[in-house]
ROMARKE-505139 format. One record per atom (N, C-alpha, C): residue in one letter; x, y, z. Coordinates in steps of 0.001 Angstrom, whole numbers, padded with zeros to 6 digits, always signed. Example, Ala and Ser with C-alpha at 12.3 -4.5 7.8 and 13.67 -1.06 7.14 Angstrom:
<pts>
A+013190-005690+007800/A+012300-004500+007800/A+013200-003300+007800/S+012850-002250+007080/S+013670-001060+007140/S+012900+000030+007870/
</pts>
This chain:
<pts>
M+000829-001274-000090/M-000135+000127-000142/M+000934+001468-000079/Q+000387+002270-000906/Q+001208+003781-000901/Q+000269+004733-000897/G+000879+005710-000420/G+000004+007057-000090/G+000615+008190-000891/V-000177+008893-001516/V+000276+010431-001943/V+000003+011276-001136/V+000602+011906-000528/V+000298+013350+000138/V-000018+014408-000599/L-001317+014893-000470/L-001221+016369-001109/L-001361+017415-000269/S-001428+018708-001044/S-001452+019866-000238/S-002826+020288-000373/E-003738+019311-001034/E-005126+019824-000894/E-005827+018524-001116/D-007358+018502-001177/D-008461+017735-000944/D-008133+016537-002234/A-007902+015121-001613/A-007681+014292-002943/A-008840+013807-003528/A-010111+014124-002838/A-011479+013378-003541/A-011494+013710-004929/P-011707+015082-005424/P-011651+015155-006785/P-010605+014521-007672/F-009561+014172-007392/F-008651+013255-008469/F-008926+011686-008648/I-009780+010945-007509/I-010056+009723-007644/I-010814+009464-008884/P-012098+010074-009186/P-012647+009712-010556/P-012046+009925-011553/K-010912+010782-011613/K-010286+011530-012787/K-008972+010220-013005/L-008496+009685-011979/L-007938+008615-011860/L-008409+007371-012288/L-009861+007268-012075/L-010285+005943-012168/L-010662+005949-013996/E-010884+007124-014155/E-011201+007356-015982/E-009781+006705-016702/R-008622+006790-015955/R-007317+006585-016565/R-007012+005172-016349/G-007943+004526-015663/G-007711+003010-015231/G-006783+002877-014110/V-006889+003822-013145/V-006251+003588-011925/V-007029+003703-010673/I-007378+002629-010001/I-008163+002166-008908/I-007499+002863-007546/A-008019+003965-006963/A-007480+004639-005816/A-008674+004834-005295/N-008250+005423-003985/N-009422+006041-002964/N-008509+007152-002213/A-009352+008115-001966/A-008927+009088-000991/A-009041+008910+000657/T-008403+009005+001508/T-008129+008736+002859/T-007659+010327+003619/A-008148+010581+004573/A-007346+011313+005474/A-007569+012659+004890/G-008646+012718+003963/G-008467+013920+003528/G-007539+014447+002139/T-006465+014339+002307/T-005294+014899+001611/T-004271+014026+000822/V-005079+012332+001084/V-004032+011514+000942/V-004725+010456-000445/I-004246+010347-001364/I-004661+009233-002361/I-003910+008006-001748/R-004877+006873-001506/R-004070+005639-001175/R-004343+004579-002593/L-003232+004228-002479/L-002754+002948-004054/L-002330+001593-003486/V-003044+001008-003809/V-002851-000584-003434/V-002432-001341-004778/P-001239-001256-005216/P-000848-002228-006572/P-000706-003565-006405/P-000892-004147-007243/P-000850-005915-007086/P+000781-006208-006406/F+000559-007726-005910/F+001747-007857-005531/F+003049-007690-006732/I+002403-008553-007758/I+003276-008425-008705/I+003241-007559-009985/I+003937-006372-010146/I+003659-005405-010687/I+004878-005357-011568/T+004724-004759-012927/T+005791-004887-013917/T+006138-003459-014053/R+007261-002862-014759/R+007653-001794-014989/R+006780-000839-015912/S+006157-001604-017072/S+005184-000915-017723/S+003974-000649-017072/D+003268-001438-015827/D+002439-000788-014738/D+002743+000446-014058/V+004027+000180-013770/V+004405+001594-012997/V+004423+002808-013680/D+005082+002603-014942/D+005156+003659-016015/D+003781+004216-016167/E+002586+003682-016404/E+001288+003698-016728/E+000753+004385-015674/L+000929+004074-014558/L+000510+005079-013187/L+001340+006397-013172/H+002401+006188-013247/H+003013+007396-013212/H+002438+008713-014349/S+002261+008134-015694/S+001825+009050-016420/S+000118+009018-016361/A-000771+008394-015512/A-001776+008803-015254/A-001734+009919-013966/L-000923+009514-013219/L-000754+010515-011840/L-000432+011888-012380/T+000531+011970-013357/T+001016+013091-013912/T+000108+013946-014849/A-000631+013242-015332/A-001955+013975-016212/A-002874+014666-015221/V-003370+013823-014162/V-004141+014187-013635/V-004164+014999-012764/F-002627+015182-012237/F-002348+016646-011406/F-001935+017936-012331/A-001511+017502-013508/A-001292+018339-014366/A-002621+019163-014913/S-003731+018589-014616/S-004901+019302-015089/S-005658+019783-013981/A-005249+019816-012659/A-005560+020522-011851/A-005432+021922-011739/
</pts>
């Protein structure tokens, strides 16, 4: 499990991530919780990075 701590409310980012195929949820108000699979490929990590970058850039 990983968390991304933001300086603003995390909830608006969750539907945008879901649109890009990333399942996440907002916890503690400013935290996006990610639970990647036990076995994850470099390609999966690259896709996650691209989705997060795009969603944060659109804010």
